[in-house]
Chimera marker file (.cmm) of the C-alpha trace (Angstrom):
<marker_set name="trace">
<marker id="1" x="-78.906" y="-5.912" z="152.896" r="1" g="1" b="0" radius="0.5"/>
<marker id="2" x="-77.201" y="-5.945" z="156.306" r="1" g="1" b="0" radius="0.5"/>
<marker id="3" x="-74.626" y="-8.491" z="155.113" r="1" g="1" b="0" radius="0.5"/>
<marker id="4" x="-73.838" y="-6.263" z="152.132" r="1" g="1" b="0" radius="0.5"/>
<marker id="5" x="-73.340" y="-3.329" z="154.514" r="1" g="1" b="0" radius="0.5"/>
<marker id="6" x="-70.865" y="-5.329" z="156.616" r="1" g="1" b="0" radius="0.5"/>
<marker id="7" x="-69.091" y="-6.532" z="153.491" r="1" g="1" b="0" radius="0.5"/>
<marker id="8" x="-68.695" y="-2.947" z="152.200" r="1" g="1" b="0" radius="0.5"/>
<marker id="9" x="-67.459" y="-1.863" z="155.633" r="1" g="1" b="0" radius="0.5"/>
<marker id="10" x="-64.777" y="-4.549" z="155.564" r="1" g="1" b="0" radius="0.5"/>
<marker id="11" x="-63.837" y="-3.778" z="151.950" r="1" g="1" b="0" radius="0.5"/>
<marker id="12" x="-63.442" y="-0.096" z="152.844" r="1" g="1" b="0" radius="0.5"/>
<marker id="13" x="-60.969" y="-1.022" z="155.582" r="1" g="1" b="0" radius="0.5"/>
<marker id="14" x="-59.469" y="-4.043" z="153.777" r="1" g="1" b="0" radius="0.5"/>
<marker id="15" x="-55.908" y="-2.718" z="153.491" r="1" g="1" b="0" radius="0.5"/>
<marker id="16" x="-55.592" y="-1.862" z="157.153" r="1" g="1" b="0" radius="0.5"/>
<marker id="17" x="-57.355" y="-5.037" z="158.295" r="1" g="1" b="0" radius="0.5"/>
<marker id="18" x="-55.136" y="-7.169" z="156.072" r="1" g="1" b="0" radius="0.5"/>
<marker id="19" x="-52.027" y="-5.464" z="157.418" r="1" g="1" b="0" radius="0.5"/>
<marker id="20" x="-53.076" y="-6.174" z="161.008" r="1" g="1" b="0" radius="0.5"/>
<marker id="21" x="-54.153" y="-9.774" z="160.308" r="1" g="1" b="0" radius="0.5"/>
<marker id="22" x="-50.877" y="-10.558" z="158.544" r="1" g="1" b="0" radius="0.5"/>
<marker id="23" x="-48.927" y="-9.110" z="161.477" r="1" g="1" b="0" radius="0.5"/>
<marker id="24" x="-50.328" y="-11.853" z="163.744" r="1" g="1" b="0" radius="0.5"/>
<marker id="25" x="-48.617" y="-15.139" z="162.968" r="1" g="1" b="0" radius="0.5"/>
<marker id="26" x="-51.066" y="-17.858" z="161.947" r="1" g="1" b="0" radius="0.5"/>
<marker id="27" x="-54.202" y="-15.694" z="161.982" r="1" g="1" b="0" radius="0.5"/>
<marker id="28" x="-54.565" y="-15.510" z="158.200" r="1" g="1" b="0" radius="0.5"/>
<marker id="29" x="-54.274" y="-19.311" z="157.888" r="1" g="1" b="0" radius="0.5"/>
<marker id="30" x="-56.839" y="-19.716" z="160.650" r="1" g="1" b="0" radius="0.5"/>
<marker id="31" x="-59.262" y="-17.276" z="159.001" r="1" g="1" b="0" radius="0.5"/>
<marker id="32" x="-58.883" y="-19.080" z="155.665" r="1" g="1" b="0" radius="0.5"/>
<marker id="33" x="-59.401" y="-22.561" z="157.145" r="1" g="1" b="0" radius="0.5"/>
<marker id="34" x="-63.025" y="-22.853" z="156.015" r="1" g="1" b="0" radius="0.5"/>
<marker id="35" x="-62.285" y="-21.436" z="152.565" r="1" g="1" b="0" radius="0.5"/>
<marker id="36" x="-59.261" y="-23.696" z="152.034" r="1" g="1" b="0" radius="0.5"/>
<marker id="37" x="-60.423" y="-26.960" z="153.590" r="1" g="1" b="0" radius="0.5"/>
<marker id="38" x="-64.232" y="-26.662" z="153.891" r="1" g="1" b="0" radius="0.5"/>
<marker id="39" x="-63.809" y="-27.627" z="157.566" r="1" g="1" b="0" radius="0.5"/>
<marker id="40" x="-65.624" y="-25.623" z="160.192" r="1" g="1" b="0" radius="0.5"/>
<marker id="41" x="-63.733" y="-23.711" z="162.868" r="1" g="1" b="0" radius="0.5"/>
<marker id="42" x="-63.644" y="-25.457" z="166.223" r="1" g="1" b="0" radius="0.5"/>
<marker id="43" x="-64.880" y="-23.678" z="169.336" r="1" g="1" b="0" radius="0.5"/>
<marker id="44" x="-61.228" y="-23.087" z="170.356" r="1" g="1" b="0" radius="0.5"/>
<marker id="45" x="-60.342" y="-21.658" z="166.932" r="1" g="1" b="0" radius="0.5"/>
<marker id="46" x="-63.298" y="-19.274" z="167.070" r="1" g="1" b="0" radius="0.5"/>
<marker id="47" x="-62.175" y="-18.175" z="170.529" r="1" g="1" b="0" radius="0.5"/>
<marker id="48" x="-58.663" y="-17.547" z="169.227" r="1" g="1" b="0" radius="0.5"/>
<marker id="49" x="-59.982" y="-15.548" z="166.261" r="1" g="1" b="0" radius="0.5"/>
<marker id="50" x="-62.172" y="-13.465" z="168.582" r="1" g="1" b="0" radius="0.5"/>
<marker id="51" x="-59.210" y="-12.686" z="170.855" r="1" g="1" b="0" radius="0.5"/>
<marker id="52" x="-57.167" y="-11.469" z="167.890" r="1" g="1" b="0" radius="0.5"/>
<marker id="53" x="-60.070" y="-9.486" z="166.433" r="1" g="1" b="0" radius="0.5"/>
<marker id="54" x="-60.648" y="-7.877" z="169.822" r="1" g="1" b="0" radius="0.5"/>
<marker id="55" x="-57.073" y="-6.608" z="169.806" r="1" g="1" b="0" radius="0.5"/>
<marker id="56" x="-57.276" y="-5.473" z="166.172" r="1" g="1" b="0" radius="0.5"/>
<marker id="57" x="-60.610" y="-3.708" z="166.807" r="1" g="1" b="0" radius="0.5"/>
<marker id="58" x="-58.737" y="-1.279" z="169.065" r="1" g="1" b="0" radius="0.5"/>
<marker id="59" x="-57.076" y="-0.027" z="165.878" r="1" g="1" b="0" radius="0.5"/>
<marker id="60" x="-59.950" y="-0.687" z="163.453" r="1" g="1" b="0" radius="0.5"/>
<marker id="61" x="-63.292" y="-0.153" z="165.239" r="1" g="1" b="0" radius="0.5"/>
<marker id="62" x="-65.234" y="-1.631" z="162.291" r="1" g="1" b="0" radius="0.5"/>
<marker id="63" x="-64.182" y="-5.112" z="163.457" r="1" g="1" b="0" radius="0.5"/>
<marker id="64" x="-66.225" y="-4.800" z="166.655" r="1" g="1" b="0" radius="0.5"/>
<marker id="65" x="-69.169" y="-6.359" z="164.763" r="1" g="1" b="0" radius="0.5"/>
<marker id="66" x="-67.369" y="-9.714" z="164.953" r="1" g="1" b="0" radius="0.5"/>
<marker id="67" x="-67.214" y="-9.483" z="168.730" r="1" g="1" b="0" radius="0.5"/>
<marker id="68" x="-70.950" y="-9.000" z="169.193" r="1" g="1" b="0" radius="0.5"/>
<marker id="69" x="-73.265" y="-11.908" z="169.942" r="1" g="1" b="0" radius="0.5"/>
<marker id="70" x="-73.611" y="-13.883" z="166.719" r="1" g="1" b="0" radius="0.5"/>
<marker id="71" x="-70.615" y="-12.119" z="165.183" r="1" g="1" b="0" radius="0.5"/>
<marker id="72" x="-68.936" y="-15.436" z="164.478" r="1" g="1" b="0" radius="0.5"/>
<marker id="73" x="-71.558" y="-16.046" z="161.773" r="1" g="1" b="0" radius="0.5"/>
<marker id="74" x="-70.024" y="-13.110" z="159.898" r="1" g="1" b="0" radius="0.5"/>
<marker id="75" x="-66.480" y="-14.527" z="159.971" r="1" g="1" b="0" radius="0.5"/>
<marker id="76" x="-66.832" y="-16.183" z="156.539" r="1" g="1" b="0" radius="0.5"/>
<marker id="77" x="-67.507" y="-12.711" z="155.106" r="1" g="1" b="0" radius="0.5"/>
<marker id="78" x="-64.275" y="-11.429" z="156.632" r="1" g="1" b="0" radius="0.5"/>
<marker id="79" x="-62.387" y="-14.406" z="155.201" r="1" g="1" b="0" radius="0.5"/>
<marker id="80" x="-63.958" y="-13.860" z="151.777" r="1" g="1" b="0" radius="0.5"/>
<marker id="81" x="-62.992" y="-10.202" z="151.656" r="1" g="1" b="0" radius="0.5"/>
<marker id="82" x="-59.453" y="-10.791" z="152.923" r="1" g="1" b="0" radius="0.5"/>
<marker id="83" x="-58.787" y="-13.726" z="150.576" r="1" g="1" b="0" radius="0.5"/>
<marker id="84" x="-56.168" y="-12.460" z="148.121" r="1" g="1" b="0" radius="0.5"/>
<marker id="85" x="-56.646" y="-15.244" z="145.572" r="1" g="1" b="0" radius="0.5"/>
<marker id="86" x="-58.808" y="-14.798" z="142.507" r="1" g="1" b="0" radius="0.5"/>
<marker id="87" x="-60.554" y="-18.161" z="142.942" r="1" g="1" b="0" radius="0.5"/>
<marker id="88" x="-61.515" y="-20.226" z="145.936" r="1" g="1" b="0" radius="0.5"/>
<marker id="89" x="-59.295" y="-23.213" z="146.696" r="1" g="1" b="0" radius="0.5"/>
<marker id="90" x="-61.071" y="-26.554" z="146.346" r="1" g="1" b="0" radius="0.5"/>
<marker id="91" x="-59.876" y="-29.097" z="148.909" r="1" g="1" b="0" radius="0.5"/>
<marker id="92" x="-58.254" y="-32.226" z="147.499" r="1" g="1" b="0" radius="0.5"/>
<marker id="93" x="-59.924" y="-35.522" z="148.332" r="1" g="1" b="0" radius="0.5"/>
<marker id="94" x="-57.570" y="-38.142" z="149.711" r="1" g="1" b="0" radius="0.5"/>
<marker id="95" x="-58.171" y="-41.369" z="147.766" r="1" g="1" b="0" radius="0.5"/>
<marker id="96" x="-54.984" y="-43.106" z="148.952" r="1" g="1" b="0" radius="0.5"/>
<marker id="97" x="-56.941" y="-45.546" z="151.114" r="1" g="1" b="0" radius="0.5"/>
<marker id="98" x="-58.908" y="-46.876" z="148.093" r="1" g="1" b="0" radius="0.5"/>
<marker id="99" x="-55.896" y="-48.775" z="146.747" r="1" g="1" b="0" radius="0.5"/>
<marker id="100" x="-55.580" y="-50.956" z="149.854" r="1" g="1" b="0" radius="0.5"/>
<link id1="1" id2="2" r="1" g="1" b="0" radius="0.2"/>
<link id1="2" id2="3" r="1" g="1" b="0" radius="0.2"/>
<link id1="3" id2="4" r="1" g="1" b="0" radius="0.2"/>
<link id1="4" id2="5" r="1" g="1" b="0" radius="0.2"/>
<link id1="5" id2="6" r="1" g="1" b="0" radius="0.2"/>
<link id1="6" id2="7" r="1" g="1" b="0" radius="0.2"/>
<link id1="7" id2="8" r="1" g="1" b="0" radius="0.2"/>
<link id1="8" id2="9" r="1" g="1" b="0" radius="0.2"/>
<link id1="9" id2="10" r="1" g="1" b="0" radius="0.2"/>
<link id1="10" id2="11" r="1" g="1" b="0" radius="0.2"/>
<link id1="11" id2="12" r="1" g="1" b="0" radius="0.2"/>
<link id1="12" id2="13" r="1" g="1" b="0" radius="0.2"/>
<link id1="13" id2="14" r="1" g="1" b="0" radius="0.2"/>
<link id1="14" id2="15" r="1" g="1" b="0" radius="0.2"/>
<link id1="15" id2="16" r="1" g="1" b="0" radius="0.2"/>
<link id1="16" id2="17" r="1" g="1" b="0" radius="0.2"/>
<link id1="17" id2="18" r="1" g="1" b="0" radius="0.2"/>
<link id1="18" id2="19" r="1" g="1" b="0" radius="0.2"/>
<link id1="19" id2="20" r="1" g="1" b="0" radius="0.2"/>
<link id1="20" id2="21" r="1" g="1" b="0" radius="0.2"/>
<link id1="21" id2="22" r="1" g="1" b="0" radius="0.2"/>
<link id1="22" id2="23" r="1" g="1" b="0" radius="0.2"/>
<link id1="23" id2="24" r="1" g="1" b="0" radius="0.2"/>
<link id1="24" id2="25" r="1" g="1" b="0" radius="0.2"/>
<link id1="25" id2="26" r="1" g="1" b="0" radius="0.2"/>
<link id1="26" id2="27" r="1" g="1" b="0" radius="0.2"/>
<link id1="27" id2="28" r="1" g="1" b="0" radius="0.2"/>
<link id1="28" id2="29" r="1" g="1" b="0" radius="0.2"/>
<link id1="29" id2="30" r="1" g="1" b="0" radius="0.2"/>
<link id1="30" id2="31" r="1" g="1" b="0" radius="0.2"/>
<link id1="31" id2="32" r="1" g="1" b="0" radius="0.2"/>
<link id1="32" id2="33" r="1" g="1" b="0" radius="0.2"/>
<link id1="33" id2="34" r="1" g="1" b="0" radius="0.2"/>
<link id1="34" id2="35" r="1" g="1" b="0" radius="0.2"/>
<link id1="35" id2="36" r="1" g="1" b="0" radius="0.2"/>
<link id1="36" id2="37" r="1" g="1" b="0" radius="0.2"/>
<link id1="37" id2="38" r="1" g="1" b="0" radius="0.2"/>
<link id1="38" id2="39" r="1" g="1" b="0" radius="0.2"/>
<link id1="39" id2="40" r="1" g="1" b="0" radius="0.2"/>
<link id1="40" id2="41" r="1" g="1" b="0" radius="0.2"/>
<link id1="41" id2="42" r="1" g="1" b="0" radius="0.2"/>
<link id1="42" id2="43" r="1" g="1" b="0" radius="0.2"/>
<link id1="43" id2="44" r="1" g="1" b="0" radius="0.2"/>
<link id1="44" id2="45" r="1" g="1" b="0" radius="0.2"/>
<link id1="45" id2="46" r="1" g="1" b="0" radius="0.2"/>
<link id1="46" id2="47" r="1" g="1" b="0" radius="0.2"/>
<link id1="47" id2="48" r="1" g="1" b="0" radius="0.2"/>
<link id1="48" id2="49" r="1" g="1" b="0" radius="0.2"/>
<link id1="49" id2="50" r="1" g="1" b="0" radius="0.2"/>
<link id1="50" id2="51" r="1" g="1" b="0" radius="0.2"/>
<link id1="51" id2="52" r="1" g="1" b="0" radius="0.2"/>
<link id1="52" id2="53" r="1" g="1" b="0" radius="0.2"/>
<link id1="53" id2="54" r="1" g="1" b="0" radius="0.2"/>
<link id1="54" id2="55" r="1" g="1" b="0" radius="0.2"/>
<link id1="55" id2="56" r="1" g="1" b="0" radius="0.2"/>
<link id1="56" id2="57" r="1" g="1" b="0" radius="0.2"/>
<link id1="57" id2="58" r="1" g="1" b="0" radius="0.2"/>
<link id1="58" id2="59" r="1" g="1" b="0" radius="0.2"/>
<link id1="59" id2="60" r="1" g="1" b="0" radius="0.2"/>
<link id1="60" id2="61" r="1" g="1" b="0" radius="0.2"/>
<link id1="61" id2="62" r="1" g="1" b="0" radius="0.2"/>
<link id1="62" id2="63" r="1" g="1" b="0" radius="0.2"/>
<link id1="63" id2="64" r="1" g="1" b="0" radius="0.2"/>
<link id1="64" id2="65" r="1" g="1" b="0" radius="0.2"/>
<link id1="65" id2="66" r="1" g="1" b="0" radius="0.2"/>
<link id1="66" id2="67" r="1" g="1" b="0" radius="0.2"/>
<link id1="67" id2="68" r="1" g="1" b="0" radius="0.2"/>
<link id1="68" id2="69" r="1" g="1" b="0" radius="0.2"/>
<link id1="69" id2="70" r="1" g="1" b="0" radius="0.2"/>
<link id1="70" id2="71" r="1" g="1" b="0" radius="0.2"/>
<link id1="71" id2="72" r="1" g="1" b="0" radius="0.2"/>
<link id1="72" id2="73" r="1" g="1" b="0" radius="0.2"/>
<link id1="73" id2="74" r="1" g="1" b="0" radius="0.2"/>
<link id1="74" id2="75" r="1" g="1" b="0" radius="0.2"/>
<link id1="75" id2="76" r="1" g="1" b="0" radius="0.2"/>
<link id1="76" id2="77" r="1" g="1" b="0" radius="0.2"/>
<link id1="77" id2="78" r="1" g="1" b="0" radius="0.2"/>
<link id1="78" id2="79" r="1" g="1" b="0" radius="0.2"/>
<link id1="79" id2="80" r="1" g="1" b="0" radius="0.2"/>
<link id1="80" id2="81" r="1" g="1" b="0" radius="0.2"/>
<link id1="81" id2="82" r="1" g="1" b="0" radius="0.2"/>
<link id1="82" id2="83" r="1" g="1" b="0" radius="0.2"/>
<link id1="83" id2="84" r="1" g="1" b="0" radius="0.2"/>
<link id1="84" id2="85" r="1" g="1" b="0" radius="0.2"/>
<link id1="85" id2="86" r="1" g="1" b="0" radius="0.2"/>
<link id1="86" id2="87" r="1" g="1" b="0" radius="0.2"/>
<link id1="87" id2="88" r="1" g="1" b="0" radius="0.2"/>
<link id1="88" id2="89" r="1" g="1" b="0" radius="0.2"/>
<link id1="89" id2="90" r="1" g="1" b="0" radius="0.2"/>
<link id1="90" id2="91" r="1" g="1" b="0" radius="0.2"/>
<link id1="91" id2="92" r="1" g="1" b="0" radius="0.2"/>
<link id1="92" id2="93" r="1" g="1" b="0" radius="0.2"/>
<link id1="93" id2="94" r="1" g="1" b="0" radius="0.2"/>
<link id1="94" id2="95" r="1" g="1" b="0" radius="0.2"/>
<link id1="95" id2="96" r="1" g="1" b="0" radius="0.2"/>
<link id1="96" id2="97" r="1" g="1" b="0" radius="0.2"/>
<link id1="97" id2="98" r="1" g="1" b="0" radius="0.2"/>
<link id1="98" id2="99" r="1" g="1" b="0" radius="0.2"/>
<link id1="99" id2="100" r="1" g="1" b="0" radius="0.2"/>
</marker_set>
C-alpha cells in the first residue's frame, strides 16, 4: 500500500521529474542501470544518485522520500516510473568465451 502511494506520487510528478533527471548528464543512465543490466548500484553510484536527487528535491519536494533512511530501496520504483520504454530491456549474455 505504501509502495503504491509512492509510485502514484512519482507518476503524478513524472513529467517534471523526467525533465530534471534528463537535464543532469548521465543521471538517467545511472538510474536505469539495474533495469538495463540487472547489476546492482554500487555504494558510490547510490551516493551520486542521492546527491542529484537532493538537488532536484529542491524543485520537486516529492523526491525527498528517496533521501530518507532506507530511501535507496525505493530507487527501483523511481527507475520503473521514469523508464520511457514499453518493455524492460533484458541484458545480453556474453557467450564469446565459450568458443575458446
